[in-house]
N, C-alpha and C positions, 0 to 999 in steps of 0.2 A: 461517515467521515472517511475521506480517502487519505490514507497515510502512505507515503512512499519511502521505502527503505532502500538506500543504495548501499550495498554490502561490499566492504573493502576486503582486499585479499593481500597476502604477502608472497613475495617471490622466494622460492626455495633456492638456496645457494646451488649454483651449477645445474639447476633443473629448469626445464621449460615449463612454465606455469600454464594451466588451462585458463580459458577465458572465463572471467567471473560472471556471476549471475545476480540479478536484482529482481526483487518481487514487490508487488504493490498489494496493499490490503484492500480487498474488495468485499469485505464482510457485509457492507451495506447492501449488496445485491441479494443477500439471502434474507429470508424472514427469520427473525429471532425466535427461537423455540426454547422454552425452559424445560429442564428435566431430562435432556438427552445426553448430557455431558459424560455420564458414567458409562455410556455404551460406545462400542467401537463404531467407526464411521465407514461409509461405503461410497465409492466414487465411480460406480459402473452405470452404463446406460440402462434405465429401467423401463423405457417405453419403446425401445426398438427403433429409434430414429437415428441412431449412429452418433449421438451426442452424449458425452458423459454427464450424468446427473449426480446429485448429492443426496444421500439418504441418511436420515437420522432416526433413531428409535427411542421411544419412551414406553412406559407401561400402558399408555393409552392408544398407541398405534404407530404408524409410519408417517414421517414427515419427509416428503420428497420435493426437492427443488429441481424441476425439470429445466435443463438448459435449452434455451431457444436460439434459433439461428442468428438473432441480432445481438447475442451476448448477454441478454437478460435471463432471468429465471422465472418460471411459473411455479408458485408454491402450491402444493396439494397435501392435505392431511387425509390419510386413510385410517379411519378408526378401527382398532383391533385391540382387544384386551390381551396384551402380551404376557405370557406366563414365564417364559424363560428368556429374560433380557440378555442381549449379547454383551455381557459384562467383560468377557475376555477376548472374544473375537467375533467377526462377522465375515461371511463368505458368500459369494454370489455365483450363480450359473443357472442355465436353463435346465432344470431337473426333468421337466415333462416335455421338453422339445416343442413348446408352443410359440416360441419367439419372444417370450418375456422372461427376464431373469428372475429367479427365485432366490431365497436367502437361507443361510444356515446360521443359527445363533449358538454361540458357545457360552453357556451360562454357568452360574455357580454350582448348580445341582443337576442340570439337565442340558441336553441338546435338543433343539427344536428346528423343524423345517417349515419355512413360511413360503407358501406357494401362491403365485399370482393367478387371479381369475378375472373374468369379465373385462378383458382388455386392460388389466392393471387397475381397475376401479375397486377391486376388493382382494383381500388376501385371507388365507386360512393358515393357522399355526397347528402343527402336529408335534406334540411332545413325545420324545422317545422314552420308552419305559426304562426304568433303572436309574440309579444315581450315577452321576459322573461330575467330578470337579474339572470341567473342561478348560482347555487353553486354546491354542491355535487350531482352527478348523481348516480343512482343505477339501477341494472337489477334484476328482480325477476319475476317468473311466478305467477302474482297476481291472475289470474282467473283459474290457474291450468289446462290450455288446452294444455300444452306441448310446448308452445312458451314463450319466455322471453318477459315480458313487461318492461317498464321503468318508474321509479319515479325520478323526478328531482326537487331538492330543489330550491325555488325561494326566492331571497333576498327581493324583493320589493312587495311581494303579495303572493297569494296562490300557493303552489307548484303544479307542473303539472304531470299528469299521461298519459302515452302513451301506448295504447293497440296494441299488435302485432296481426294483423288480419290474419297472416300466411305468410310464405316465407319472413319474415323480413319487411313486409309492416306495418309501424308504423303510428298510428293515435292518435291525442290528444283526450282523453276521460276522462274527470274529473269524470264521473259516475263510472269509474272503481275503484277509490279510492278517495273519496272526503274528503280532510283534511281541517283544519282550513284556513280561508281566511286571517289571520293575516300575516304580513310580518316577516322578520328576520329568515327565514329557511336556516340554514347554512350547516348542514350535516345530513344525514340519514343513518341508518343501520338496516338491516333486521336480526332479532334474535327471537328465541322462548324463551322469558324471563321467562315464567311460566311452561315450560315443558309439555304443553298440546298437543304437536304434531302439532300445527299450528304456523307458523312463523309470528311474529309481527313486527311492525315498530317503531323505536325510532327516533324522530326528535330533533336535537340539535339546539338551537336557540340563536340568538344574533341580536340586533337592535341598530345601532348607534344612540346615543343621547337619547335612552329610559332610563328613571329612574327606579330604583328598584321598583318592584311591577307592572310594566307595563306588561300586559299579553302577549304581543308580545315577551317578553324575556323568557317566561316559556317553558321549554322543554316539549315535548309531547310524550306520549307513546300510540300507537294505537294497542290495543289487537285484534288479529285475532279471530273472533267468529266462524270460521270453516264453515261458510255458505256463504262466499264471502263478508261479511260485517266486518267492524272494529269499535271498540269503544275506545274512549280515556280514559285511566286509569292511567295517570301519577301520580296524587296525591295518588291514592290508593296504587300504588307500591312504593311510596317514591322517584320517579324519576322526580318530577315536579320542577326541579332546575330553579330558577328565576335569576341566575347570567347570565352575558354575556358569554355564553358557545360557544365553537367553534366546537368541535367534540368529539365523545365518542367511546371508544373501549369496546366491549362486548366479554369477554372470561371467561372460567372456570378457574380462577386464582388459586383456591384451590383444583382443581381436585375432587370436590364433586358431579359432575354430573349436575350442573346448572351454568348459565352464570352470572358472576359478571360484573361490569362496572367501567370504569375509565373515568371521565369527566374532560376536561381541560377548565378552565375559565379565564376570563380577568379582572374581577373587584372584584370578591370574590374568596374564596379558591377553589382549585381543589378538586374533590371528588373521593374517592375510595369506591364504593358502593358494599357491599357484599350481595349476594342473600341468603335468608334464606331457599331456597328450594321450596318455594311456590310462588315466584314472588314478595316478599316484600324485599326491599333493605334498608340497613343501611350504613351510611357513617362511615368508619373506618380508614380514612386517618391518623388520629393522631396515631403516633407510628408505622406507616407502613414503614417509611424510605423514603417516597416520600415527597418532599417539597410542602406543601400545598399552600404556597404563592409564588411559582415560577410561575408567571402569564404571560399570553400573547401568549401562544403557539397556533399554527394553526393545524399542523399535529399531529395525535394521532393514532398509529397503534400498532399491537401486533404480536408476534411470538416467538417461542422457539429458541433463537439465540445460546444458548450453548448446546442445545439438552439434557438438564438434566431432561426433562419431565414436566417442568413448563413453562407456557407462560409468556414471558417478555413484557415490554412496551417500545416502541420506539416513542419518541415524540420530540417536539421542546422545551422542558424544558432545563434548563442549563445542567443537566445531561440527555443527549439525550436518554440513555439506562438505564432503571431500570430493573435489573435482579431479577427474582422471586426466593425468598429463600424457597418457598414451604409452608410457613405458613402465607400467606397474608402479609408478609413483603418483602421489596425490597431493593436491594443494587444498588445505582446509580453509573454510570460511564459516563464520557464524551466521545464523539466520535469526530473524525476529520472531520465529515460531518454531515449534517442535514438529517432528515428523508426524504425518497423518496419512490420509488416503490420497493417492496420487492419481491424477487424471488430467485431461486437457479440457479445462472448464470454460474456456472461451474459444475452443476449436481453432487455435492459431498455429498449431503444430509444435507448441512448447509445453512442457509438463508443468502443471500447477499442483498445489497442495491444499486440501481442506483439513484443518486441524481444529478439534473441538467444534466451536460454532463459527470458526473463522474461515475465510477464503483468501488465499494468497495466490495471485496470478503472476506468472513469469513474464517479465518485461520483454524477454526475447532479445534477439540480435539479428544479424544478417545471414546467419547460417541457414542452410536448407534442411529439409526434413522429409520423412516418408512415413505414412501410417497405413495400417492394414487391419481390416476386420474380417473374420473368418465365418463361413457358414458351412457347418458340417452336414453331410448327407448320410453317408455310412457311419462316419464318426459322430460324436456328440455334436449337437447343433452349434455350440460355441467354438468348437475346434480346440477345446482345452487339452493340452498335452502335445500340441503341434510344435514342431521345431521350424524356425523361420531363418533363412539365410539370405543376406543382402550383399550382392557383389558389386564392386566398383573400384575406383582408383585406390581406395583404402585397403583393398583386399577383400575380406569377408567380415561382416558383422553377423552375430548369431544371437537369436532370442528363443525363448520358450514361452508359450502362452500358459500361464498358471493362474489358478484360482486359489488364493490363500498364500500370501507371502508376508514377510516381516512378522510381527507378533500378534497384532490385533486388527488392523484395518483391512479393507478390501480395495485394491487398486483397480484401475481401468482394465477392461478386457480387450482394448484395442492394442495392437502391437506398434510400438513407436521406435523410429530410428532417427537419429541426427546424422547428417552426412556432411557437415562443415560447409566448405565453399564449393564442393563438387556440384556440378550442374547436370550430371548424367548418372544414371544407374545402369549397370550392365545387365544385371539379372536378379530376379527374385525366385527363390525356391521355398516352397512350403511342403514340409514332410508331415502329412496328416497322421493322427493316431491310428487310423485304420489301414495305413500303409500307402495310400495314394500320395503322389508327388505332383504338385502344381508348379509349373515353370512359366514365368513371365519375363520376356526380354524387353529391355529398355523401358521399364515403367517410368511414368512421369514423376518428377520431383515435386515437393510441396503439395502433395495430393494424398487423399485418403482413398484406398482401394477397398472395395467390398467384394470378396471373391468366394465362390462356391468350391466345394471339394470335387475337383476334376483335374485331369492332366493339363488342360489348357483352358483359357478363359475367353469369353466373348464380351464385347462391349455391352453396357447396360441398355436395355430396351424400354420402351414406354408401353404401359398397359392402357388400353382404351376403355373408357367408362361410358356405359349407356346411361345418359342423363346426368343427374347431379350426384355428388359424393355425399349428400345429406340424406340420411335414412329416416323414414317415418315408420312408426309401429305397424307391423304386418306387411310392410313392403320389402322388396329385395332390390339389389343393384347388381347388374351384370357387368363383370370384368372380363375382358378378352385379351389374351396374350397375342403377340405377333405370330403370324402363320409361318410355316416352313421349317419348323423344328421337329426333331425326332422325338423329343420327350419334354414333358412339362411337370413341374412339381410346385404346388401351392402350399402355403403354410399348414393347411389342414390335412395334407396328404393327398389331395385330389391331383390326378394326373391328366386331366383334360385340358384343352386349350382355353377354356372359359370357365368362369366360376360365378355362381350366384351367391351373393353375400346377404345374409339376413341379420347380421349383428355388427356393431361398430368394431373398428380395429385397423391396424396397418396390414396391408396385403401387398405382397410382391410375389413373383413367380420365378423359379429357376428354369431357364430354358436350356436345352442341350441339343447340339446339332449332331449330324450323322458321324462326325469325327470324334465325338465324345467331349467336345469343348462346351463348357457351361458358362452362363452369365446370369446375373441377378438383375431383374428389372428394377426400375425406380419404383418405390413404394407408393401406393395410393392409400390415403388416410380416409376411411369411411367413418363418419361421425353421425351421432343422433342429431336430427335436424333441430329439435327443440331442446337440446341438452343445455345450451348456454343461454341464460337470461341476459338481457342487456345490462350493461354496467355503466355507472356514472362516475366520471372522474372530474375532480376540481382542477382545472388547468390554469386558472388565474384567481388569485386571492386564497382565502382560507374559509373553513367552515364557520368561523366567527369573525366578523368584520364590523367596521364602524358604519353607522348610518351615513348615507351620502356616497359610499363607495359601491363597487359592484363585484360580483363573483361570476365567472364564466364556468358553466358546467358543460361537459362533453360526454356524449353517449357513444358506446360502440355502435357500429352501423346495423341497420336492419330495415325491414320493409315497413313503410308507413309509420314512422316514428311519431309518437304523440306524447308530449310532455304534460305533466300534471297541471301546468299553468295554461294549458290550451295551445301552446305552440306546436306546430305540426311540420313534419318533413324537413327537419334540420337536426344535425347531430350536435349542435352547440346552442346554448341559450345564455343570455346575460341576465343575471338575477340581481335585483336591487331591494327586495323585501324579504323579511324573515318568513320561513315556511319549511315544510317538508316536501321535497321534490322527488318525483319518480318519472320514469320514461317507459313507454311500452312500445312493442313492435308486434307485427302480425306473426302468428305462428305459421311456420312453413307447412306444418301438417294440418292446417285448418282447425286448430284447437283453440281459436280465439286469440286473445292478446297475451303476450309474455311480458310481465311487469318486472322491472328492476327492483333491487333493494332500495329502500328510501334513503335519501341524503338530506339531513337537516342543515339548513343555513340560518344562522342567527346574525341579525344586524343590531348592534348595540346602539341605544339611543344616543344621538348626537344632535339634538334639536338646537336650532339657532336661538340665541337670546331674544326675549320679547321686550320691546321698548318702542315708544313713540318719540317722534321728534319734539322740538321745543321752539318757541319763538321768544326772542328777548330783544331788548333795545341795545343799540351799539354801546360797547364798553362794559356790558354786564357779563358776569359768569353765571353758569347754570350747573346745578347738581343733577347729573344723569344717573338713574338707577335702573339697571337691566335685570330682568328675571332670567337667570341662567346659573351656570356653575363654573367657578374658577375662571372668571371673565378676564379677557385681555382686550385692551382698547388700542386701536391703531388709527393712523391718519390716511390709510389707503385701503382699497378693497382687496388688494393682493400685495403682500409684502408690506412695505412701509415701515414707519417708525413706531415702536411700542411706546404708547403714551401713559398707560396706567395698568396696574394689576388690581383686580377686584371688580365686583359688579357695580360699585358706586364710584362715579367719576365726577369730580368737581373740575369743570373746564377752566381754562384760562379766560381772561377777558377777551371777548370776541367783538370784531368791528365789521366783519363781512360774513355773508352766509357761509356756513361751514358744515361739512358732513364728517362725522366720526363713524368708526366701524368697530363693532364689538363681537367677539367670538367666545364660545364656551369650551372649556376643556373638561371632559368627563373622565373620571378614573374608575376603571373596573378591575377588581382583584384578579390576579393571574390564577390559572387553574392549578389545582392540587394534583400532583402526580406521584407515583411510587417508583422506587428504583432499588437496585441491588438485590441481594438474595432475600426472599420474603421472610425466611425463618431459619432455624438451626437444623432442619431436617437433614439427615445424613450422618456422617461420622463426626462426633464432637470430641474435641480434645482440649487440654490445657497445655501450654507450651512455655518453657523457660526463656524463649527467644522473643524479642520484641518484633511485632509484625504490624505493618501498616497497609492501608488500601491505597492503591494508585488509581487515579481516575482522570478522565478528560471531559472538559466542559465546552460545549459549542454555543450555548446561549446562556445568558445570565439567569440565575435563580437563587432562591433562598432555601438552604437546607434547614427545614423546620425541625424535624425530629428524626431520631433513629432508635431502633430497639437494640438494647444490650442485655446480655444474660449473665447471671452470676450464680455459680453453683452454691449449694448449701455448705460446702466445705470451705468456701472462701469468705474472708471477712468482708462484711458490709462496710461502706465508707465512701469517701470522696475519690473521684477520678478526674484527672485533667485531660480534656480532649482538645487536641491541637490540630489546626489546619495549616499546612505549609504549601508554598509554591516556590519552586527553585530554592528550596532550603531556607526560605524566609517565612517567618511566622505571619500568617494572614489573620487568623482568629483563634481564640481559645475560650473555653468555658469550663467550669467545674460542676460536676454532677454527682449526686449521692446515689450510689447503687445499693439496692437491697437484693437479697437472695431471690432468684427467679428472673422473670422478665421485667425490664425497666424501659419505659418510654422516655428517652432523654431529649429534652428540648435544647436545640443548638442555635437556631436562627442565624446561621452563618450566611452572609451575603457573598455569593460566589460569581465571579466574572468568567468569561471564556478563558481557557488555559488548561494547564496540567497541574494537578494537585496531589497531595498526600494527606490522608487522615489517619491519625494515630492516637494512642492512649498512653498515659504515663505508667500504667500497670499492666501486668501480663496475665492476670488471673480471671479474665473474662472468657466466655465460650468462644470457640472458633470452629469452623469446619475444615476438614482435611480430606483429601481424596480427589476423585474426578469431579470437577466443578464446571459451571456453565459460563466462564468468562468468554467474552465480555458481557457483563450484566448491564442492561440499559438503565439509564437514569431518566425515566420518562422518555421524552423526545429531545432532551437537551444535553445528553452526554452518555458516558458509559464508564463502568468500573472495569479497568483494564487488567489488573492483576494485583497480587499482594507483594510485599517486599521480599517474601520467601518463595515467590513463583506462583504458578497457576494451580498448584495443588493445595493452597491454603486460602481460607476466607476468614479474616480476623474480625471479630468483635461487632461490626456495625451492620445490622440487619434492617430490612424494611425501611429504607429511606423514604421520608415524606418530604417532598419539595414543593415549593410554590413558584411558579413562573412569574416573570415580571408583570406588573400591572399593565393593563391595556389602556392607552390614552386615546380617546376619540375627540377630535377637534371638529367643531361645528362649522358650518358656513358663517360668514360674517354678516351681521345685521347692520345695514346703514342707519345712522341716526342723524337726520338733517336738523341743523339749528338755523332758524331764519332770523335775520336781523331786520327789525321793523324800523322804518324811518318816518316819524310823524310829520305832518305838515307844519305844526307849530310845537312850542314847548309842551311836553307831555302834561304837565300839571296846569297849563293855562290854555288848553285847547278850546277855542271858541265853539267847535263843532259838537262838543259833548259837555253836558252838565250832569253831575252825579250828586245826589243828596238822599238822605242825610249822611254826613261823615262825622264820626264813624256810624255805620249802620249795624243793625243786629238782625231784625226779622225780615225787612223789606228794603230793597234798594231801588230808587227811582232813577231812570236814565232819560235825559232829555236830549233828543237828536235833532240837530238843525237841518234845514232843508238842503244845505250844501252837501250833506252826507247822502242824500238820495232817499228814496222811499223804500228801499229793500237792501238787505245785506246780512252779515253775520256778526254776532257778538261772541268773542272768544275771551274766556276768563282763565288766566294763568295764576298759579300760586307763586309764592315768593321765590321758589327755586326754578321757576320757568316752566314747570310741567303743566300740561293742559288740565284744567279743573272742570270746566263746563263749556259747552258751545250751544248757542241759540241762533235761530234765524228771526229776522224781523221784516215786516213790510207794511207800508201804508200807515205807519205810526210815528208820531213825533215824541211820545213819552211812553217808555216801557217801565213796568214794575216787575222786579225780579226777586222772588223769595230767596232769602239768605239765611233763614234760621238753621239750615244744615251746614252753613259755612263755619269751619273752625276759625277762631280769632286769628287775625294776622293781616299782612299786607298782600294785596292782590293787584293784578293789572287787568284792565279792561281794554281789549282790542276791538275796534269797530272797523270792519272791512266791508267796503261796498265797491261797486264798479266805478264810483266817482272818486273815492279817496280812502285813506286808511288813517285812523286816529288811535291814540293810545293814551290811557289815563289811569293813574293809580288810585286805589281807594282802600279803606280800612274797614274790617269787620271786627266788632268787639262784642262778644257774647257775654250776657250777664253771668 
């Protein structure tokens, strides 16, 4: 379901307000994954295609939604038994410089490094030895050897530093950066606070139970001395905050060329710290528009969300987004979500957010933007630690490329600038960690640049491919870079102008001319030829349909498509019968046929009613009885007037030939589906506050049962469960709960809309903590949140719902009624004589010559239904056995080419 939130803002008195931002909920673009909500989220490019992806972690592996150029996502699950889940933070960067980002998990007891292999098809996790109650993790090339090292905050002791010894091999090495041994280290951020060209580290600290003045609470600033050593200078810089701080955002909020800071606190006021240009900070939060005493936030990040050229603040304050007015004042606005991982998840140049399992995309405006991706050569491959300056009519905007900001998530590694209504950029400067400076004059707006570490850049070149980009086992593909360059560098380190590729992956080449200017070619994607089996998609109809309708199946393209029904060389077929359908294509590598996963199509019986017509005399009525289900009778083949409900239909008196039409209505029970949180796994609590579940319904269903749990300490007894919509009672029931698990029958009929489900008592189990909202309700809706927010799940587990019954309507069966007009009075017809009357065993029929010598005898029962039919020829007297006739009145119709006669007779059995 697509839900659009237009977010309102307020004008600050005598202040110029920033342009507001609206977001749209596009969660439906992601595959729902259960069990990842307790872990930090990641929004970086995971396959090297330059598009931000979304990565979620569970103890079973990595769930990656790869962004595609068309704005959709390709979901992939990479199985891996994760031992150190990223409960507190996730960090990303290319640790082994192979072109694929790796991950750092900050867990409850360990730090682990998760390295990508096989073109991202597999990962391995390495658990670091020793216990650590980790918090925010970061990546930075501390020793400037071209490899990313890791710094991980520790809550219960000295933070830990991990040296990269090459190829992503990480070792604990406290000598690399020896910080304070005091506990309470919650988040860290790398920034050059004093503009001396050396990146420093700021530690944000909080220690539960520590009183004001306790040094374990004091934030620390480690100045980089430029020689591999660091010196603590927090007090000197005015950044030695002793409040219970959680995280800090460093950005050039006033575009004056130095980094300011915003600190969120829990027991004292938040701080907006302005840099005076020499690394001395002053708190100017009073009058800034930010609520100083809106305390208790965790996440604290930044980005230019309205692309007006000023960096905004996104945090867990009551106003989640503070828009920068450009004069160190901010305009607050609330969001329909809390802060998460930031990235451009539809590649439109505006920053989006993924939070929990949700995706919120920025609706954008007409402001312009500029994005940059870095490729280090001497520096680390990501260019993490680079300082980027963008010059234009606004002056200068300054960014730093960081891995690990805010408290827990991982934001994009693309550098993003908004430039407002400006249509030109004067200059871009990139100051690389290794000391190189890249300058680009007049770069294009509304464009993403991918640049290599060199003093100047060249335009992107094309790689020539010998043959196909599809690779078969044992084969190789030759890639050749353009000629005329002084140097070449391929991802595997090769420096020749051509490269033989033996495995799948993305391949580009950095070319450098004789002036030292470098460019990155467009990437060539080499894929295993037979990697992807054909896939079948239902493009019209559903997997279950009614008989008489059709379903269109479509296959992905391939050579010599062959469907299981025998259809050949077409990507789409129309299916009208139940069955299991597959499609196969030829293997590119001559390995036979590649067969798709089966798709089962079920057509529910919708047979037309069975009935024959009748013949009656003018003015009579006839009782029609159809063999069908839930019959409806009409006076037309299509549309028409409803005449009767039920399979028995006593007609009105008829005087002319008439055709009635009857159809069957078959009812099939709707499917049973599950919804909500399956059980109480996680943190269970009892709460004195009433809590309800808020949910949204898109299709009608019946909420049949839900599971409720009662502790042994709580009294058994009745509970009243109530369903509300817009504060109006929709349904309620009373259930008796015993200790333990209770399957509670509700049978609430629920139409599309928004609802609240609650209980009159508070002593049932509920979950608290990181939860997986929104929880799907089958495919008909979702649980959105609780009345206490997204960190509570009250009472109602394992919803069992039944979708609406399926009604299948058959084709209409025509039922013709013929009106017979005798030559004379029916009972005095001279052409027929019947005797004896009444008859029992044998009926004699005398036929005069005027009726001809051949024809048909039709016998109808009293209701006008056909009872028997006989032919006659060359006979004037027929004898008809009638011992099997039930007693009653019958009609005898004699039809010949010469005439038609009708006569009644009676059968009376002893």
